[in-house]
Legacy VTK file of the C-alpha trace (Angstrom):
# vtk DataFile Version 3.0
C-alpha trace
ASCII
DATASET POLYDATA
POINTS 65 float
-94.160 41.618 -11.859
-93.134 38.084 -12.935
-90.130 37.681 -15.220
-90.743 37.476 -18.967
-91.086 33.959 -20.409
-87.995 32.363 -21.909
-87.253 33.304 -25.520
-86.627 29.670 -26.482
-90.048 28.192 -25.763
-90.649 27.380 -29.440
-87.214 25.763 -29.767
-87.812 23.203 -27.048
-87.529 24.815 -23.647
-89.140 22.832 -20.849
-90.257 25.722 -18.677
-91.215 29.359 -19.046
-88.347 30.380 -16.770
-85.522 27.864 -17.207
-81.962 28.219 -15.921
-80.628 28.658 -19.481
-81.701 29.730 -22.958
-81.379 27.383 -25.929
-79.572 29.134 -28.784
-79.262 26.786 -31.793
-76.772 29.121 -33.492
-74.389 28.614 -30.552
-74.383 24.796 -30.888
-71.512 23.778 -33.192
-72.662 20.139 -33.249
-75.765 21.239 -35.196
-73.695 22.010 -38.310
-74.756 19.476 -40.920
-77.584 18.104 -38.768
-80.103 18.511 -41.590
-77.982 16.206 -43.774
-77.755 13.637 -40.969
-81.516 13.758 -40.441
-82.158 13.305 -44.174
-79.793 10.311 -44.323
-81.407 8.651 -41.303
-84.874 9.361 -42.696
-83.832 7.486 -45.838
-82.561 4.531 -43.765
-85.713 4.202 -41.645
-87.572 1.718 -43.862
-84.630 -0.700 -43.674
-84.107 -0.110 -39.963
-87.744 -0.703 -39.039
-88.701 -3.529 -41.389
-89.894 -6.727 -39.701
-87.238 -9.430 -39.499
-87.349 -13.080 -38.571
-83.887 -12.895 -37.034
-82.285 -9.775 -35.537
-79.137 -8.410 -37.208
-76.107 -10.547 -36.324
-73.997 -7.762 -34.807
-76.784 -6.814 -32.440
-77.313 -10.438 -31.353
-73.609 -10.911 -30.671
-73.332 -7.632 -28.760
-76.350 -8.494 -26.621
-75.174 -12.062 -25.996
-71.727 -10.815 -24.995
-73.190 -8.626 -22.257
LINES 1 66
65 0 1 2 3 4 5 6 7 8 9 10 11 12 13 14 15 16 17 18 19 20 21 22 23 24 25 26 27 28 29 30 31 32 33 34 35 36 37 38 39 40 41 42 43 44 45 46 47 48 49 50 51 52 53 54 55 56 57 58 59 60 61 62 63 64
């Protein structure tokens, strides 16, 4: 009899029988993630608007490397 499928398939597991189980409640970094997602969602129009010239900081960082 094959093992039962992983309990985290709906959460984002990659296989039916992975080496671990994703438990969102056990991930302390997720605290406040909904607020972060909402803030970023609000910033998206500004971040993705077409520009004639890239933002200065990004140009300088790229040129430096």
